[in-house]
C-alpha positions in Angstrom: 99.5 -54.1 -37.9 95.9 -53.8 -36.7 93.6 -51.4 -38.2 90.8 -50.0 -35.9 87.7 -50.1 -38.1 85.9 -47.5 -35.6 88.7 -44.8 -36.0 87.0 -43.0 -39.1 83.8 -43.1 -37.3 85.1 -41.6 -34.0 87.1 -39.1 -36.0 83.8 -38.0 -37.9 82.1 -37.7 -34.6 84.8 -35.5 -33.1 84.8 -33.2 -36.1 81.1 -32.9 -35.7 81.3 -32.0 -32.1 83.9 -29.2 -33.0 81.6 -28.0 -35.7 78.7 -27.9 -33.2 80.9 -26.1 -30.7 81.9 -23.6 -33.2 78.3 -22.9 -34.4 77.0 -22.7 -30.8 80.0 -20.1 -30.2 78.9 -17.9 -33.1 75.3 -18.0 -32.2 76.1 -17.0 -28.5 78.3 -14.2 -29.8 75.5 -13.0 -32.1 73.0 -13.2 -29.4 75.4 -11.0 -27.1 76.0 -8.5 -29.8 72.2 -8.0 -30.1 71.8 -7.8 -26.4 74.8 -5.0 -26.2 73.1 -3.2 -29.1 69.7 -3.4 -27.5 71.0 -2.2 -24.2 72.8 0.9 -25.6 69.7 1.7 -27.7 67.7 1.9 -24.5 70.4 4.0 -22.7 70.4 6.5 -25.7 66.5 6.7 -25.3 66.9 7.5 -21.5 69.6 10.0 -22.1 67.5 11.6 -24.8 64.5 11.9 -22.4 66.9 13.3 -19.5 68.4 15.9 -22.0 64.9 17.0 -22.9 63.7 17.5 -19.4 67.0 19.3 -18.4 66.6 21.6 -21.4 62.9 22.3 -20.5 64.1 23.3 -16.9 66.1 26.1 -18.5 63.6 27.4 -21.2 60.2 26.7 -19.9 58.9 29.0 -17.1 55.7 26.8 -16.7 58.0 23.7 -16.2 60.1 25.6 -13.7 57.2 26.9 -11.7 55.0 23.9 -11.9 57.3 20.8 -11.7 60.8 22.0 -10.5 59.8 24.2 -7.7 56.8 22.1 -6.5 57.3 20.1 -3.2 54.5 17.9 -4.3 56.1 16.9 -7.6 59.4 16.5 -5.8 58.1 14.1 -3.4 56.2 12.3 -6.0 59.3 12.0 -8.4 61.3 10.5 -5.4 58.5 8.1 -4.5 58.2 6.9 -8.2 62.1 6.6 -8.7 62.7 4.6 -5.5 59.6 2.4 -6.2 60.8 1.6 -9.7 64.3 0.8 -8.3 63.2 -1.5 -5.5 60.1 -3.0 -6.9 62.1 -5.5 -9.1 63.8 -6.9 -5.9 60.5 -8.5 -5.0 59.8 -9.8 -8.4 62.8 -10.0 -10.8 60.5 -11.0 -13.9 59.0 -7.4 -13.7 62.1 -6.3 -15.6 62.2 -9.2 -18.0 58.6 -9.3 -19.2 57.0 -6.7 -21.5 55.3 -4.4 -21.2 56.0 -4.1 -17.4 59.5 -3.8 -18.1 59.3 -0.8 -20.4 56.7 0.8 -18.3 59.0 0.8 -15.1 61.7 2.0 -17.4 59.9 4.8 -18.8 58.4 6.0 -15.3 61.9 5.7 -13.7 63.5 7.6 -16.5 61.0 10.6 -16.4 60.9 10.7 -12.6 64.6 10.6 -12.2 65.2 13.0 -14.9 63.0 15.6 -13.2 65.0 15.4 -10.1 68.2 15.7 -12.2 66.6 18.8 -13.9 65.9 20.2 -10.4 69.7 19.9 -9.6 71.0 21.2 -13.0 68.7 24.1 -12.8 70.9 25.5 -10.0 73.8 25.9 -12.4 74.3 28.0 -15.5 73.4 26.7 -18.9 77.2 27.0 -19.9 78.2 24.8 -17.0 75.7 22.2 -17.7 76.7 21.9 -21.3 80.4 21.6 -20.5 79.6 18.9 -17.7 77.6 17.0 -20.4 80.6 17.2 -23.0 83.0 16.1 -20.2 80.7 13.3 -19.3 80.4 12.1 -22.9 84.2 12.1 -23.4 84.9 10.4 -20.1 82.1 7.7 -20.6 83.3 6.9 -24.2 87.0 6.7 -22.8 86.0 4.3 -19.9 83.8 2.2 -22.2 86.7 1.8 -24.6 88.9 0.9 -21.8 86.5 -1.6 -20.2 86.3 -3.4 -23.7 90.1 -3.4 -24.3 91.7 -4.0 -20.9 92.8 -7.4 -19.8 92.0 -6.5 -16.2 88.9 -8.2 -15.0 86.9 -5.8 -12.8 83.9 -8.2 -12.2 85.8 -10.0 -9.7 86.0 -6.8 -7.4 82.2 -6.5 -6.9 82.7 -7.0 -3.1 85.6 -4.4 -2.8 83.4 -1.9 -4.9 80.5 -2.4 -2.5 82.6 -1.7 0.5 84.0 1.4 -1.2 80.5 2.6 -1.8 79.4 2.0 1.9 82.4 3.8 3.2 81.8 6.7 0.9 78.2 7.0 2.1 79.0 6.7 5.8 81.8 9.3 5.3 79.5 11.7 3.7 76.9 11.4 6.6 79.8 11.9 9.0 81.2 15.1 7.3 77.5 16.4 7.4 77.9 16.5 11.2 81.7 16.9 11.9 83.1 19.7 9.6 86.5 18.9 8.4 88.5 21.1 5.9 88.3 20.0 2.3 85.9 17.2 3.2 83.5 18.2 0.5 86.2 18.0 -2.2 87.3 14.6 -0.9 83.7 13.3 -1.0 83.1 14.8 -4.5 86.5 13.5 -6.0 86.0 10.2 -4.2 82.5 9.8 -5.8 83.9 10.8 -9.2 86.5 8.1 -9.1 84.2 5.4 -7.8 81.6 6.3 -10.6 84.4 5.7 -13.2 85.1 2.4 -11.7 81.6 1.4 -11.5 81.1 2.5 -15.2 84.0 0.1 -16.2 82.7 -2.8 -14.0 79.1 -2.6 -15.4 80.3 -2.3 -19.0 82.2 -5.5 -18.5 79.2 -7.2 -17.2 77.5 -6.0 -20.2 80.1 -7.3 -22.5 80.0 -10.7 -20.9 83.6 -11.9 -21.6 84.6 -11.8 -17.9 84.0 -13.7 -14.9 80.5 -12.3 -14.4 77.9 -10.9 -16.8 74.4 -9.8 -17.3 71.9 -12.2 -18.6 70.6 -11.7 -22.0 67.1 -11.3 -20.3 68.2 -8.5 -18.1 68.6 -5.9 -20.9 66.4 -3.2 -18.8 68.4 -3.9 -15.7 71.7 -3.5 -17.7 70.4 -0.3 -19.3 69.1 1.2 -15.9 72.5 0.3 -14.3 74.7 1.9 -17.0 72.3 4.9 -17.2 72.7 5.4 -13.5 76.5 5.1 -13.9 76.6 8.0 -16.6 74.0 10.3 -14.7 75.8 10.2 -11.4 79.2 10.8 -13.3 77.5 13.8 -14.9 76.4 15.1 -11.5 79.6 14.7 -9.9 81.5 16.6 -12.8 78.9 19.3 -12.5 79.5 19.6 -8.8 83.2 19.9 -9.2 83.5 22.2 -12.2 80.1 23.8 -12.6 79.1 27.3 -11.9 76.0 27.9 -9.8 73.6 30.8 -11.1 74.1 32.8 -7.9 77.7 33.4 -8.8 77.0 34.3 -12.4 74.5 36.1 -14.8 72.5 33.5 -16.5 71.4 34.0 -20.3 69.2 31.3 -21.7 
């Protein structure tokens, strides 16, 4: 019986390769966990800033008069928000390098929060608090589902984009052509689409599906998920909220 002198050497090399692969896998998982923690930390900061600005919209007369009711500041906030969203399209590295990425993040969060505060100020404080609670419960539930489900939502990016375009076009059409219950259809359709997008973007963040965010795109991931949550909050507020004109407001 012939004995292969290279067999122990080959076996040793295979064992080393397996060990290297396991080490690389562990390192990749640790990096991803750090990335996810960093993104949720940034989102928490954004939600805190938004909550403070919404609160000021209810309790500060100066803030209401100078910021919320000013057409100048409304236009300024819209310009800053749009600029911060579209500027990285011309240079993707703006959201990957410090300090430009954090400057853009902060400017976007503050300006967008002021716009949100203008909208929430139309509703009673009780309605806003209820919408915030419902948004929190919904976001936690959808995030848990995105982590645990075996369904890969990241492969449906094209379908989601088509649904979004159809929803926007339908909204524009219903502004001109009045159809019974069209507003409810748009609001509930937007709510459902927001929920699906939150699942989709969460799976991109997790990175265990077909597509994922790069570890360098922590600011982009944070802004994307933040927008999902805020738009979800606005849709819930529109559906279930009570406007100030229909109720006595006590702050």
